[in-house]
All heavy atoms as an XYZ file, in Angstrom:
691
protein
N      14.532     76.622     62.301
C      14.045     75.267     62.623
C      15.256     74.332     62.592
O      15.997     74.252     61.599
C      12.959     74.828     61.615
C      12.455     73.413     61.846
S      11.214     72.824     60.633
C       9.963     74.022     60.836
N      15.452     73.582     63.665
C      16.536     72.639     63.699
C      16.407     71.507     62.599
O      15.298     71.128     62.218
C      16.565     72.040     65.079
C      15.727     72.920     65.910
C      14.745     73.628     64.969
N      17.487     70.986     62.169
C      17.529     69.990     61.122
C      16.742     68.710     61.631
O      16.058     68.052     60.843
C      18.886     69.547     60.716
C      18.942     68.640     59.572
C      18.389     69.262     58.308
O      18.506     70.436     58.063
N      17.734     68.435     57.472
N      16.849     68.337     62.901
C      16.151     67.171     63.425
C      14.636     67.350     63.364
O      13.932     66.378     63.052
C      16.602     66.939     64.853
N      14.182     68.538     63.563
C      12.738     68.791     63.552
C      12.258     68.727     62.106
O      11.255     68.120     61.757
C      12.404     70.208     64.066
O      12.857     70.303     65.412
C      10.921     70.488     64.068
N      13.011     69.274     61.189
C      12.629     69.221     59.780
C      12.620     67.779     59.263
O      11.715     67.376     58.551
C      13.620     70.046     58.957
C      13.350     70.184     57.477
C      12.012     70.836     57.195
C      14.486     70.931     56.792
N      13.643     67.016     59.638
C      13.675     65.591     59.242
C      12.461     64.778     59.832
O      11.935     63.945     59.191
C      15.006     64.982     59.716
C      16.174     65.472     58.912
O      15.990     66.048     57.822
O      17.298     65.311     59.434
N      12.143     65.095     61.081
C      11.034     64.457     61.724
C       9.692     64.726     60.989
O       8.901     63.861     60.735
C      10.877     64.819     63.189
N       9.493     65.985     60.627
C       8.279     66.353     59.882
C       8.215     65.737     58.483
O       7.199     65.276     58.076
C       8.143     67.899     59.800
C       7.530     68.519     61.032
C       8.162     69.245     61.967
C       6.178     68.356     61.423
N       7.276     69.573     62.974
C       6.006     69.101     62.640
C       5.059     67.774     60.912
C       4.828     69.168     63.315
C       3.877     67.872     61.612
C       3.770     68.552     62.753
N       9.341     65.748     57.814
C       9.420     65.118     56.448
C       9.094     63.629     56.623
O       8.359     63.085     55.833
C      10.743     65.396     55.839
C      10.838     66.876     55.431
C      10.899     64.511     54.572
C      12.157     67.318     54.945
N       9.637     63.015     57.568
C       9.399     61.615     57.815
C       7.952     61.354     58.141
O       7.374     60.363     57.637
C      10.335     61.092     58.997
O      10.028     59.752     59.263
N       7.349     62.127     58.953
C       5.921     62.000     59.337
C       5.042     62.163     58.145
O       4.106     61.407     57.873
C       5.537     62.943     60.438
C       4.170     62.836     60.960
C       3.892     61.516     61.619
C       3.868     63.952     61.977
N       5.342     63.227     57.344
C       4.502     63.450     56.082
C       4.677     62.305     55.125
O       3.686     61.865     54.492
C       4.845     64.778     55.422
C       4.083     65.950     56.033
C       4.669     66.838     56.929
C       2.795     66.176     55.629
C       3.937     67.903     57.446
C       2.049     67.198     56.153
C       2.685     68.081     57.057
O       1.939     69.104     57.565
N       5.870     61.790     54.943
C       6.033     60.672     54.009
C       5.334     59.420     54.529
O       4.719     58.710     53.703
C       7.550     60.407     53.922
N       5.377     59.169     55.775
C       4.680     58.033     56.341
C       3.155     58.100     56.179
O       2.541     57.158     55.774
C       5.011     57.860     57.827
N       2.627     59.289     56.449
C       1.217     59.489     56.296
C       0.768     59.394     54.819
O      -0.236     58.829     54.456
C       0.729     60.817     56.972
C      -0.712     61.135     56.595
C       0.873     60.754     58.453
N       1.605     59.956     53.924
C       1.352     59.810     52.500
C       1.309     58.369     52.055
O       0.465     58.010     51.285
N       2.236     57.581     52.544
C       2.260     56.189     52.188
C       1.003     55.455     52.708
O       0.414     54.615     52.044
C       3.518     55.523     52.799
C       3.701     54.042     52.475
C       3.859     53.833     50.976
C       4.925     53.505     53.289
N       0.583     55.767     53.929
C      -0.576     55.171     54.502
C      -1.834     55.555     53.757
O      -2.724     54.719     53.441
C      -0.778     55.619     55.973
C       0.192     55.034     56.976
C       0.111     55.750     58.323
C      -0.067     53.570     57.169
N      -1.885     56.832     53.310
C      -3.100     57.279     52.558
C      -3.091     56.571     51.171
O      -4.197     56.135     50.774
C      -3.011     58.802     52.355
C      -3.997     59.295     51.294
C      -3.310     59.460     53.719
N      -1.997     56.363     50.564
C      -1.946     55.687     49.273
C      -2.361     54.238     49.429
O      -3.155     53.663     48.639
C      -0.565     55.722     48.640
N      -1.892     53.566     50.504
C      -2.265     52.197     50.704
C      -3.781     52.097     51.030
O      -4.472     51.161     50.560
C      -1.466     51.627     51.897
C      -0.044     51.349     51.597
S       0.978     50.968     53.014
C       0.034     49.872     54.016
N      -4.314     52.999     51.858
C      -5.732     53.016     52.098
C      -6.581     53.244     50.840
O      -7.622     52.610     50.671
C      -6.045     54.106     53.138
S      -7.721     54.122     53.731
N      -6.146     54.092     49.964
C      -6.887     54.310     48.712
C      -6.851     53.088     47.832
O      -7.897     52.743     47.272
C      -6.257     55.527     47.937
N      -5.764     52.364     47.793
C      -5.674     51.191     46.941
C      -6.595     50.068     47.570
O      -7.303     49.407     46.808
C      -4.244     50.710     46.822
C      -3.445     51.661     45.958
C      -4.159     49.264     46.258
C      -1.967     51.471     46.036
N      -6.559     49.917     48.865
C      -7.429     48.934     49.490
C      -8.856     49.321     49.360
O      -9.755     48.476     49.173
C      -7.027     48.768     50.996
C      -8.018     47.918     51.746
C      -5.631     48.201     51.110
N      -9.217     50.588     49.363
C     -10.593     51.053     49.158
C     -11.061     50.652     47.742
O     -12.215     50.279     47.514
C     -10.735     52.505     49.417
N     -10.178     50.809     46.759
C     -10.505     50.430     45.360
C     -10.755     48.933     45.337
O     -11.761     48.502     44.693
C      -9.401     50.830     44.420
C      -9.541     50.195     43.039
C      -9.341     52.305     44.210
N      -9.870     48.156     45.914
C     -10.035     46.726     45.890
C     -11.328     46.314     46.575
O     -12.113     45.451     46.098
C      -8.849     46.037     46.570
C      -7.606     46.234     45.721
C      -9.079     44.551     46.839
C      -6.293     45.874     46.426
N     -11.688     46.917     47.708
C     -12.920     46.580     48.440
C     -14.145     46.966     47.613
O     -15.146     46.286     47.567
C     -12.981     47.207     49.811
C     -14.168     46.815     50.625
C     -14.122     47.329     52.009
C     -15.334     46.909     52.845
N     -16.567     46.644     52.182
N     -14.085     48.154     46.949
C     -15.182     48.575     46.161
C     -15.435     47.614     45.002
O     -16.588     47.199     44.737
C     -14.986     50.034     45.657
O     -14.759     50.888     46.774
C     -16.118     50.528     44.867
N     -14.419     47.236     44.332
C     -14.492     46.292     43.219
C     -15.096     45.003     43.711
O     -15.962     44.391     43.133
C     -13.187     46.133     42.490
C     -13.210     44.943     41.523
C     -12.769     47.409     41.735
N     -14.584     44.528     44.866
C     -15.027     43.279     45.438
C     -16.517     43.335     45.840
O     -17.270     42.392     45.627
C     -14.190     42.920     46.694
C     -14.687     41.677     47.436
N     -14.624     40.413     46.884
C     -15.328     41.542     48.586
C     -15.171     39.575     47.761
N     -15.610     40.273     48.824
N     -16.940     44.484     46.418
C     -18.344     44.635     46.760
C     -19.266     44.465     45.539
O     -20.324     43.835     45.643
C     -18.589     46.015     47.379
C     -18.059     46.124     48.829
O     -17.682     45.038     49.383
O     -17.945     47.241     49.291
N     -18.864     45.053     44.433
C     -19.775     44.998     43.254
C     -19.649     43.648     42.530
O     -20.613     43.135     42.037
C     -19.438     46.178     42.308
C     -19.990     47.444     42.799
C     -19.142     48.491     43.173
C     -21.341     47.666     42.875
C     -19.692     49.704     43.645
C     -21.859     48.861     43.298
C     -21.012     49.827     43.724
O     -21.519     51.047     44.162
N     -18.503     43.068     42.578
C     -18.374     41.761     41.856
C     -18.941     40.634     42.640
O     -19.411     39.671     42.067
C     -16.887     41.465     41.616
C     -16.356     42.349     40.508
C     -15.155     41.690     39.874
N     -14.725     42.533     38.745
C     -13.703     42.255     38.024
N     -12.963     41.189     38.275
N     -13.374     43.025     37.028
N     -18.910     40.700     43.992
C     -19.467     39.646     44.822
C     -20.927     39.751     44.931
O     -21.606     38.789     45.405
C     -18.802     39.649     46.233
O     -19.250     40.772     46.931
N     -21.551     40.858     44.594
C     -22.964     41.036     44.723
C     -23.413     41.699     46.023
O     -24.621     41.791     46.204
N     -22.464     42.006     46.825
C     -22.865     42.707     48.100
C     -23.507     44.094     47.783
O     -24.355     44.519     48.520
C     -21.615     42.875     48.969
N     -23.031     44.690     46.740
C     -23.643     45.959     46.284
C     -23.963     45.794     44.821
O     -23.310     45.077     44.082
C     -22.667     47.120     46.363
C     -22.118     47.387     47.720
C     -23.091     48.064     48.650
N     -23.605     49.272     48.137
C     -24.567     49.944     48.661
N     -25.117     49.578     49.731
N     -25.021     51.056     48.078
N     -25.091     46.345     44.378
C     -25.482     46.243     42.974
C     -25.769     47.607     42.432
O     -26.160     48.503     43.169
C     -26.750     45.395     42.789
O     -27.835     45.932     43.591
C     -26.504     43.921     43.250
N     -25.514     47.806     41.150
C     -25.808     49.006     40.460
C     -27.043     48.788     39.556
O     -27.113     47.899     38.763
C     -24.671     49.462     39.598
C     -23.451     50.074     40.309
C     -22.370     50.311     39.307
C     -23.891     51.378     40.976
N     -28.055     49.633     39.821
C     -29.225     49.564     38.915
C     -28.955     50.216     37.592
O     -28.404     51.330     37.588
C     -30.450     50.236     39.575
N     -29.178     49.565     36.501
C     -28.883     50.118     35.226
C     -30.130     49.975     34.235
O     -29.972     49.758     33.034
C     -27.689     49.456     34.536
O     -27.908     48.039     34.470
C     -26.429     49.770     35.291
N     -31.275     50.033     34.800
C     -32.490     49.874     33.984
C     -32.893     51.130     33.292
O     -33.373     51.019     32.132
C     -33.686     49.401     34.900
O     -33.800     50.305     35.982
C     -33.381     47.999     35.508
N     -32.746     52.266     33.860
C     -33.116     53.490     33.237
C     -31.847     54.257     32.857
O     -30.758     53.986     33.251
C     -34.027     54.403     34.129
O     -33.200     54.791     35.244
C     -35.249     53.619     34.610
N     -32.108     55.298     31.997
C     -31.030     56.167     31.595
C     -30.425     56.906     32.802
O     -29.221     57.077     32.947
C     -31.478     57.164     30.524
C     -30.355     58.159     30.188
C     -31.895     56.407     29.267
N     -31.290     57.364     33.719
C     -30.870     58.035     34.887
C     -29.989     57.151     35.775
O     -29.030     57.621     36.342
C     -32.038     58.624     35.695
C     -31.606     59.522     36.843
S     -30.582     60.886     36.366
C     -31.771     62.049     35.859
N     -30.355     55.897     35.907
C     -29.585     54.961     36.663
C     -28.171     54.799     36.086
O     -27.183     54.726     36.752
C     -30.203     53.579     36.728
C     -31.390     53.515     37.674
O     -31.434     54.419     38.547
O     -32.276     52.678     37.471
N     -28.104     54.765     34.774
C     -26.786     54.635     34.104
C     -25.951     55.932     34.278
O     -24.758     55.834     34.421
C     -26.990     54.363     32.614
C     -27.535     52.996     32.307
C     -27.776     52.732     30.924
C     -28.444     51.375     30.679
N     -28.843     51.109     29.312
N     -26.622     57.098     34.282
C     -25.910     58.352     34.470
C     -25.377     58.454     35.850
O     -24.273     58.906     36.102
C     -26.857     59.543     34.139
C     -26.242     60.851     34.656
C     -27.163     59.532     32.673
N     -26.123     57.963     36.826
C     -25.723     57.961     38.237
C     -24.863     56.876     38.706
O     -24.558     56.783     39.878
C     -26.993     58.115     39.135
C     -27.790     59.380     38.994
C     -29.057     59.325     39.819
C     -26.949     60.602     39.382
N     -24.513     55.943     37.817
C     -23.699     54.778     38.238
C     -22.300     55.237     38.666
O     -21.840     54.740     39.736
C     -23.576     53.816     37.067
N     -21.663     56.088     37.930
C     -20.341     56.548     38.331
C     -20.302     57.281     39.698
O     -19.463     57.004     40.522
C     -19.671     57.401     37.244
N     -21.253     58.259     39.924
C     -21.240     58.904     41.241
C     -21.545     57.888     42.354
O     -21.010     58.067     43.505
C     -22.398     59.921     41.122
C     -22.447     60.263     39.678
C     -22.150     58.967     38.980
N     -22.364     56.923     42.108
C     -22.640     55.925     43.160
C     -21.417     55.077     43.485
O     -21.175     54.774     44.662
C     -23.816     54.997     42.743
C     -25.122     55.714     42.772
C     -26.288     54.794     42.400
N     -27.513     55.563     42.511
C     -28.517     55.413     41.676
N     -28.479     54.576     40.691
N     -29.619     56.156     41.842
N     -20.676     54.704     42.432
C     -19.418     54.001     42.716
C     -18.446     54.864     43.425
O     -17.773     54.425     44.333
C     -18.820     53.454     41.373
C     -17.444     52.897     41.601
C     -19.747     52.403     40.733
N     -18.385     56.117     43.064
C     -17.466     57.123     43.774
C     -17.856     57.194     45.198
O     -16.952     57.210     46.080
C     -17.561     58.446     43.059
C     -16.717     59.518     43.711
C     -17.174     60.503     44.494
C     -15.286     59.623     43.682
N     -16.098     61.225     44.949
C     -14.965     60.735     44.445
C     -14.278     58.912     43.106
C     -13.634     61.090     44.637
C     -12.970     59.256     43.300
C     -12.663     60.421     44.060
N     -19.140     57.358     45.529
C     -19.561     57.441     46.912
C     -19.209     56.194     47.702
O     -18.759     56.250     48.827
C     -21.039     57.749     47.008
C     -21.572     57.637     48.437
C     -21.333     59.232     46.522
N     -19.366     55.027     47.055
C     -19.067     53.804     47.721
C     -17.540     53.726     48.046
O     -17.132     53.322     49.102
C     -19.469     52.599     46.844
C     -19.113     51.228     47.391
C     -19.600     50.877     48.737
N     -20.915     51.303     49.049
C     -21.513     51.411     50.239
N     -20.766     51.004     51.305
N     -22.671     51.785     50.454
N     -16.725     54.186     47.045
C     -15.274     54.220     47.247
C     -14.911     55.195     48.430
O     -14.133     54.855     49.235
C     -14.550     54.616     45.975
C     -13.095     54.709     46.211
C     -12.220     53.725     46.201
C     -12.328     55.908     46.561
N     -10.935     54.166     46.464
C     -10.979     55.488     46.716
C     -12.614     57.245     46.762
C      -9.981     56.382     47.023
C     -11.652     58.115     47.086
C     -10.353     57.709     47.220
N     -15.571     56.311     48.432
C     -15.321     57.341     49.480
C     -15.704     56.711     50.869
O     -14.918     56.941     51.834
C     -16.142     58.575     49.292
C     -15.670     59.432     48.142
C     -14.419     60.186     48.557
O     -14.253     60.619     49.692
N     -13.521     60.267     47.584
N     -16.785     56.017     50.966
C     -17.121     55.406     52.238
C     -16.086     54.342     52.645
O     -15.745     54.254     53.838
C     -18.556     54.801     52.209
C     -19.669     55.814     52.111
C     -20.987     55.169     51.845
C     -19.717     56.674     53.332
N     -15.712     53.546     51.736
C     -14.675     52.524     52.000
C     -13.326     53.131     52.378
O     -12.668     52.661     53.289
C     -14.460     51.642     50.787
C     -15.587     50.672     50.617
O     -16.401     50.316     51.495
N     -15.826     50.243     49.343
N     -13.034     54.265     51.743
C     -11.773     54.956     52.083
C     -11.839     55.593     53.465
O     -10.883     55.531     54.203
C     -11.529     56.055     51.037
C     -10.257     56.901     51.286
C      -9.064     56.395     51.032
C     -10.393     58.152     51.812
C      -7.914     57.124     51.266
C      -9.248     58.918     52.064
C      -8.004     58.389     51.781
O      -6.881     59.102     52.019
N     -12.999     56.159     53.817
C     -13.137     56.758     55.165
C     -13.098     55.789     56.254
O     -12.814     56.129     57.407
C     -14.392     57.624     55.205
C     -14.332     58.887     54.385
C     -15.709     59.643     54.405
C     -13.269     59.826     54.939
N     -13.401     54.543     55.996
C     -13.369     53.503     57.010
C     -11.875     53.298     57.428
O     -11.635     52.795     58.543
C     -13.985     52.179     56.505
C     -15.472     52.174     56.401
C     -15.919     50.901     55.726
C     -16.110     52.379     57.729
N     -10.953     53.604     56.593
C      -9.545     53.453     56.934
C      -8.918     54.679     57.667
O      -7.811     54.593     58.192
N      -9.708     55.737     57.768
C      -9.219     56.974     58.450
C      -8.795     56.743     59.898
O      -7.767     57.183     60.309
C     -10.215     58.139     58.278
N      -9.562     56.033     60.676
C      -9.099     55.824     62.078
C      -7.809     55.021     62.180
O      -6.980     55.361     62.992
C     -10.233     54.999     62.728
C     -11.432     55.279     61.911
C     -10.935     55.523     60.488
N      -7.570     54.088     61.239
C      -6.329     53.350     61.282
C      -5.146     54.232     60.871
O      -4.057     54.206     61.488
C      -6.376     52.114     60.357
N      -5.372     55.113     59.872
C      -4.315     56.054     59.468
C      -4.004     56.959     60.598
O      -2.828     57.281     60.931
C      -4.767     56.838     58.238
C      -4.833     55.941     57.023
C      -3.797     57.925     58.018
C      -5.480     56.588     55.792
N      -4.978     57.527     61.261
C      -4.768     58.437     62.380
C      -4.077     57.759     63.529
O      -3.089     58.365     64.068
C      -6.111     58.999     62.874
C      -6.093     60.026     63.992
C      -5.300     61.267     63.542
C      -7.454     60.391     64.412
N      -4.410     56.509     63.872
C      -3.776     55.818     64.965
C      -2.343     55.517     64.658
O      -1.424     55.742     65.505
C      -4.550     54.546     65.267
N      -2.115     55.060     63.481
C      -0.689     54.738     63.035
C       0.163     56.055     63.021
O       1.286     56.018     63.441
C      -0.600     53.979     61.740
C      -1.283     52.615     61.910
C       0.788     53.861     61.221
C      -1.499     51.891     60.613
N      -0.409     57.113     62.511
C       0.313     58.386     62.454
C       0.620     58.889     63.863
O       1.711     59.390     64.104
C      -0.444     59.440     61.682
N      -0.305     58.725     64.729
C      -0.073     59.224     66.150
C       1.001     58.341     66.814
O       1.905     58.885     67.534
C      -1.365     59.166     66.958
C      -2.372     60.200     66.555
S      -1.724     61.904     66.745
C      -1.647     62.040     68.472
N       0.975     57.043     66.601
C       1.986     56.168     67.161
C       3.368     56.507     66.583
O       4.353     56.446     67.254
C       1.618     54.694     66.887
C       0.483     54.153     67.721
C       0.089     52.794     67.257
C       0.863     54.130     69.192
N       3.406     56.804     65.271
C       4.710     57.145     64.644
C       5.163     58.519     65.152
O       6.402     58.621     65.377
C       4.576     57.149     63.127
C       5.853     57.278     62.417
C       6.848     56.351     62.561
C       6.147     58.402     61.651
C       8.094     56.468     61.911
C       7.348     58.538     61.001
C       8.354     57.557     61.103
O       9.522     57.695     60.495
N       4.326     59.376     65.331
C       4.679     60.716     65.934
C       5.221     60.552     67.315
O       6.186     61.184     67.747
C       3.532     61.712     65.878
N       4.592     59.676     68.093
C       5.067     59.300     69.432
C       6.451     58.710     69.350
O       7.333     59.026     70.171
C       4.097     58.476     70.126
C       4.489     58.210     71.571
O       4.959     59.089     72.260
N       4.228     57.015     72.089
N       6.667     57.867     68.401
C       7.964     57.252     68.202
C       9.031     58.237     67.861
O      10.172     58.193     68.375
C       7.898     56.155     67.085
C       9.204     55.581     66.729
N       9.904     54.690     67.496
C       9.951     55.740     65.594
C      11.043     54.391     66.902
N      11.072     55.019     65.691
N       8.663     59.240     66.995
C       9.639     60.260     66.649
C       9.939     61.195     67.816
O      10.988     61.710     67.975
C       9.105     61.113     65.485
C       9.013     60.408     64.086
C       8.307     61.359     63.138
C      10.361     60.018     63.600
N       8.905     61.369     68.637
C       9.082     62.237     69.806
C       8.302     63.526     69.531
O       8.686     64.304     68.644
N       7.256     63.778     70.315
C       6.515     65.002     70.161
C       7.326     66.275     70.421
O       7.112     67.347     69.820
C       5.256     64.995     71.009
C       4.196     64.030     70.573
C       3.903     62.892     71.300
C       3.519     64.215     69.358
C       2.985     61.995     70.904
C       2.532     63.319     68.994
C       2.274     62.226     69.660
N       8.276     66.117     71.276
C       9.174     67.232     71.636
C       9.977     67.613     70.381
O      10.244     68.797     70.171
C      10.086     66.877     72.740
N      10.401     66.657     69.634
C      11.145     66.940     68.411
C      10.326     67.690     67.387
O      10.730     68.563     66.669
C      11.665     65.637     67.727
O      12.437     64.925     68.739
C      12.545     65.911     66.537
N       9.028     67.283     67.254
C       8.086     67.925     66.258
C       7.740     69.283     66.628
O       7.478     70.112     65.737
C       6.803     66.976     66.116
C       7.043     65.660     65.517
C       5.786     64.829     65.646
C       7.479     65.735     64.053
N       7.699     69.634     67.901
C       7.270     71.052     68.273
C       8.463     71.921     68.503
O       8.281     73.113     68.842
C       6.353     71.005     69.449
C       5.065     70.279     69.173
C       7.027     70.392     70.725
N       9.658     71.463     68.244
C      10.869     72.320     68.463
C      11.129     73.156     67.214
O      12.017     72.898     66.477
C      12.092     71.378     68.729
C      13.307     72.154     69.084
O      13.214     73.372     69.518
O      14.402     71.604     68.882
N      10.243     74.139     67.042
C      10.346     74.977     65.826
C      11.099     76.220     66.095
O      11.142     76.846     67.048
C       8.929     75.345     65.375
C       8.961     76.255     64.203
C       8.151     74.105     65.089
């Protein structure tokens, strides 16, 4: 594998990793905002509601995180285009 191809792949993986980390942080912020602003509420009246509170918050975070997936994919594709698809497939 040529060094240019290896460098392009490492650059692409690093960029996508950074985007994923940013998306995760923004999803945490949005999830906290949803619950603090009252847009989403957690029922805590019964013991079962209290037990299921953490999974419900986790699912809400997952949904908020998945909303960022199209942006990550679009930016990654644009960056791969910037790097040059020919460089990436020159294995």
